[in-house]
C-alpha positions in Angstrom: -108.8 -86.9 36.2 -109.4 -88.4 32.7 -107.3 -85.7 31.2 -104.4 -86.5 33.6 -104.7 -90.2 32.8 -104.7 -89.4 29.0 -101.6 -87.2 29.5 -99.8 -90.0 31.4 -100.6 -92.5 28.6 -99.3 -90.0 26.0 -96.1 -89.5 28.0 -95.6 -93.2 28.3 -96.1 -93.7 24.6 -93.7 -90.9 23.8 -91.0 -92.3 26.1 -91.5 -95.8 24.6 -91.2 -94.4 21.1 -88.1 -92.4 22.0 -86.6 -95.5 23.7 -87.2 -97.7 20.6 -85.7 -95.0 18.4 -82.6 -94.8 20.6 -82.3 -98.5 20.7 -82.6 -98.7 16.9 -80.0 -96.0 16.4 -77.6 -97.7 18.9 -78.1 -101.0 17.1 -77.3 -99.4 13.7 -74.1 -97.8 15.2 -72.9 -101.2 16.5 -73.9 -103.0 13.3 -72.2 -105.1 11.8 -70.5 -106.7 14.7 -70.4 -110.2 13.2 -70.7 -112.1 9.9 -73.8 -111.4 7.7 -75.7 -114.2 5.9 -76.8 -113.4 2.3 -79.4 -116.1 1.4 -79.6 -117.3 -2.2 -82.9 -119.1 -2.8 -81.3 -121.3 -5.5 -78.5 -123.9 -5.6 -74.9 -122.8 -6.2 -73.8 -122.2 -9.8 -76.9 -120.2 -11.0 -77.1 -116.5 -11.8 -78.5 -115.6 -8.3 -75.6 -117.3 -6.7 -73.0 -115.8 -9.0 -74.3 -112.2 -8.4 -74.6 -112.8 -4.7 -71.0 -113.9 -4.4 -69.7 -111.0 -6.5 -71.7 -108.6 -4.3 -70.8 -110.3 -1.1 -67.1 -110.0 -1.8 -67.3 -106.2 -2.2 -69.8 -105.8 0.7 -67.5 -107.7 3.0 -64.7 -105.2 2.3 -66.9 -102.2 2.7 -68.5 -103.4 6.0 -65.5 -105.0 7.6 -67.4 -108.2 8.3 -67.7 -111.5 6.2 -70.8 -111.7 4.0 -71.5 -115.4 3.7 -73.6 -116.7 0.9 -76.1 -119.3 2.1 -77.9 -121.4 -0.5 -81.5 -122.3 0.5 -83.2 -123.6 -2.7 -86.7 -124.9 -3.2 -90.2 -124.2 -4.4 -89.4 -121.6 -7.0 -87.2 -119.5 -4.6 -89.9 -119.2 -2.0 -88.1 -121.4 0.6 -85.2 -119.0 0.9 -87.6 -116.0 0.9 -89.7 -117.5 3.7 -86.5 -118.2 5.8 -85.4 -114.6 5.5 -88.9 -113.2 6.1 -89.0 -115.0 9.4 -85.4 -114.3 10.5 -84.5 -111.9 13.3 -84.7 -108.4 11.8 -81.2 -107.3 13.0 -79.4 -106.9 9.6 -77.5 -110.2 9.8 -79.8 -112.2 7.5 -80.5 -110.8 4.0 -82.1 -112.2 0.8 -80.7 -112.0 -2.7 -84.2 -111.6 -4.2 -85.2 -111.8 -7.9 -88.1 -111.2 -10.2 -89.3 -114.8 -9.4 -90.6 -113.6 -6.1 -93.0 -111.2 -7.6 -94.3 -114.0 -9.8 -94.6 -116.5 -7.0 -97.0 -114.2 -5.2 -99.6 -114.9 -7.9 -98.6 -118.4 -8.9 -98.7 -120.1 -5.5 -102.1 -120.3 -3.9 -100.7 -120.3 -0.4 -97.4 -118.8 0.6 -96.2 -118.8 4.3 -95.1 -115.2 3.9 -96.0 -112.0 2.1 -93.2 -110.8 -0.2 -94.5 -107.2 -0.1 -95.2 -107.0 3.7 -92.7 -109.3 5.3 -89.5 -108.2 3.5 -88.0 -104.7 3.2 -86.4 -103.8 -0.2 -82.8 -102.5 0.2 -81.3 -102.0 -3.3 -81.4 -103.4 -6.8 -78.2 -104.9 -8.2 -78.6 -106.1 -11.8 -80.8 -106.9 -14.6 -80.1 -110.1 -16.6 -81.8 -110.9 -20.0 -83.3 -114.3 -20.3 -82.3 -116.1 -23.5 -83.9 -119.0 -25.4 -81.2 -121.6 -25.8 -81.0 -125.0 -27.3 -78.4 -127.8 -27.3 -76.5 -126.9 -30.5 -75.6 -130.6 -31.2 -79.0 -132.1 -30.7 -81.6 -129.6 -32.1 -81.0 -128.3 -35.6 -82.9 -125.1 -35.4 -81.3 -121.8 -36.7 -84.0 -119.5 -35.4 -87.2 -119.4 -33.4 -89.4 -120.2 -36.4 -87.5 -123.4 -37.1 -87.6 -124.4 -33.5 -91.4 -124.0 -33.4 -91.8 -126.0 -36.6 -89.6 -128.8 -35.2 -91.6 -128.8 -31.9 -94.9 -129.1 -33.8 -93.6 -132.0 -36.0 -92.0 -133.9 -33.1 -93.5 -137.2 -32.0 -93.1 -136.2 -28.4 -93.4 -132.9 -26.6 -90.2 -130.7 -26.5 -89.1 -130.5 -22.9 -88.1 -127.0 -21.6 -86.4 -126.7 -18.3 -86.8 -123.9 -15.8 -85.2 -123.1 -12.5 -88.4 -123.9 -10.6 -92.2 -123.7 -10.7 -93.4 -120.1 -10.6 -90.2 -118.6 -11.8 -89.6 -116.2 -14.7 -88.4 -119.0 -16.8 -91.6 -121.0 -16.2 -93.8 -118.0 -17.0 -91.8 -117.3 -20.2 -92.2 -120.9 -21.3 -95.9 -120.8 -20.6 -96.3 -117.6 -22.6 -94.1 -118.9 -25.5 -96.3 -122.0 -25.7 -99.5 -120.0 -25.7 -98.3 -117.6 -28.5 -96.7 -120.2 -30.7 -99.0 -123.2 -30.1 -95.9 -125.4 -29.8 -96.5 -128.5 -27.6 -93.9 -128.1 -24.7 -93.4 -130.1 -21.6 -92.3 -128.0 -18.5 -89.5 -129.6 -16.4 -88.8 -127.7 -13.2 -85.4 -127.8 -11.5 -84.3 -126.4 -8.2 -82.0 -124.0 -10.0 -80.1 -123.0 -13.1 -77.1 -125.1 -12.2 -78.7 -128.6 -12.5 -80.9 -127.3 -15.3 -77.9 -126.4 -17.4 -76.2 -129.7 -16.7 -79.3 -131.5 -18.1 -79.6 -129.2 -21.1 -76.0 -129.8 -22.0 -76.6 -133.6 -21.6 -79.7 -133.6 -23.8 -82.2 -134.4 -21.0 -84.2 -131.3 -21.9 -84.4 -129.6 -25.4 -84.5 -125.9 -24.5 -84.6 -123.4 -21.7 -85.2 -119.7 -21.2 -82.4 -119.3 -18.8 -80.6 -116.1 -17.6 -77.7 -115.0 -19.8 -75.2 -115.1 -17.0 -75.7 -118.9 -16.6 -75.6 -119.9 -20.3 -73.1 -117.4 -21.7 -70.0 -119.5 -21.3 -71.7 -122.4 -23.0 -72.9 -120.2 -25.8 -69.4 -118.9 -26.3 -68.1 -122.5 -26.3 -70.6 -123.5 -29.0 -72.4 -126.0 -26.9 -75.6 -124.0 -26.6 -77.2 -121.9 -29.3 -78.9 -118.7 -28.5 -82.0 -118.1 -30.6 -83.5 -115.0 -29.0 -83.6 -112.9 -25.8 -86.8 -112.4 -24.0 -86.4 -108.7 -23.2 -87.7 -105.8 -25.3 -84.1 -104.8 -26.3 -81.2 -106.9 -27.5 -78.5 -107.7 -25.0 -75.3 -105.6 -25.2 -73.4 -108.8 -24.6 -75.0 -110.7 -27.5 -76.0 -107.9 -29.9 -76.3 -110.4 -32.8 -79.1 -112.3 -31.1 -82.6 -111.0 -31.9 -85.4 -110.5 -29.4 -88.5 -112.7 -29.4 -90.4 -109.7 -30.6 -88.1 -109.4 -33.6 -88.5 -113.1 -34.1 -92.3 -112.6 -34.7 -93.6 -113.2 -31.2 -95.5 -110.3 -29.8 -95.8 -109.2 -26.2 -92.5 -110.5 -24.8 -90.5 -108.3 -22.4 -89.4 -110.3 -19.4 -85.9 -110.0 -17.9 -84.6 -111.2 -14.5 -83.7 -108.5 -12.0 -81.9 -109.1 -8.7 -81.9 -107.1 -5.5 -81.2 -107.4 -1.8 -84.0 -107.5 0.9 -84.1 -107.9 4.6 -86.8 -108.9 7.2 -89.5 -106.1 7.3 -88.8 -104.9 10.8 -85.0 -104.4 10.2 -84.1 -101.0 11.7 -84.3 -98.2 9.1 -80.7 -97.0 9.8 -79.3 -100.4 8.9 -81.5 -100.6 5.7 -80.3 -97.1 4.7 -76.6 -98.0 5.2 -76.9 -101.2 3.3 -78.7 -99.4 0.5 -76.0 -96.8 0.3 -73.1 -99.4 0.4 -74.7 -101.6 -2.3 -75.4 -98.6 -4.4 -71.7 -97.6 -4.3 -70.7 -101.1 -5.2 -73.1 -101.4 -8.2 -71.9 -98.0 -9.5 -68.2 -98.9 -9.2 -66.3 -99.5 -12.4 -64.8 -102.8 -11.1 -68.2 -104.3 -10.3 -69.8 -103.1 -13.5 -67.1 -104.6 -15.6 -67.5 -107.9 -13.7 -71.2 -107.9 -14.3 -71.0 -107.1 -18.0 -68.4 -109.8 -18.5 -71.0 -112.3 -17.0 -73.8 -111.0 -19.1 -75.5 -109.0 -16.5 -76.5 -105.3 -16.8 -75.7 -103.4 -13.5 -78.8 -101.7 -12.1 -78.4 -99.4 -9.1 -81.6 -98.5 -7.3 -82.6 -97.1 -3.9 -84.9 -98.9 -1.4 -87.8 -96.7 -2.5 -87.2 -97.4 -6.2 -86.9 -101.1 -5.5 -90.2 -101.1 -3.6 -91.9 -99.4 -6.5 -90.5 -102.0 -8.9 -91.7 -104.8 -6.7 -95.2 -103.4 -6.5 -95.4 -102.6 -10.2 -94.2 -106.0 -11.3 -96.3 -107.9 -8.8 -99.4 -106.4 -10.5 -98.0 -107.0 -14.0 -97.2 -110.6 -13.4 -100.5 -111.2 -11.7 -102.2 -110.5 -15.0 -99.8 -112.7 -17.0 -100.3 -115.6 -14.5 -104.1 -115.2 -14.7 -104.1 -115.1 -18.5 -101.8 -118.1 -18.7 -103.8 -120.0 -16.0 -100.6 -120.9 -14.1 -101.2 -122.1 -10.5 -99.3 -124.2 -8.1 -100.5 -125.7 -4.9 
């Protein structure tokens, strides 16, 4: 009797599993049947927004449905991530994620979601160097050493802007302050757009913004690039040294971007999105568009993206702990 009961349960489980698999496959075949929302966790005008719109344009053509960029800024990119993590896992709500999310995991004491458990990595898109920039007309520093000297002699703290608490820019500024001893005041913004406006207006002295955002202003001579924060120089600004070359050891932080979906999104949909995004990132047209904007195209599969997230979450956890950076 017990054996018969157990067999019936196994049969029910098998039928249920088969039904779910069939339902998932059917959903993937029908998808996409309507517009897709690509959530950007920052305001319009910043690097994440620029990359999302460039990717969305191509993805719309490949999938035959509009890909609509939806800006949901706030709390160092965690508001947008939380929204997508809790969205219906049907492939119609995606997140344009960034390195900031792997930092926020350690910086924020309480997050309403788990970046590693509640979101499924789909594909990486680009890597953008961060660059230390100053207002060329207001701060007479020709290099990093002169900037540090000016900061130490100033009667008030030099203000550096970031695109939010717990972001890469915030962490770079914290590390810069610890290494140089320069007294800096952190001013968080909701994104790179409003930050750049204030940097150009002189409300803040410096920033460690992504190259995509500040490149036009560097070319126009309004902002001066003193160093990039990555281990290697940028191919777009080869004349600008790294912070390491400028005498500051231990700096190698760039801002990567990639697409994620709610964790329970059917695997066939994730696989198709990963393949489509991979084709776009490897295309000559998209690569030229990215390089012109100061971004380095970075194709990567879902599994490679997951490994990057796990590795960098652990790496930044140590940097956050050493820098004693916490946010309620």
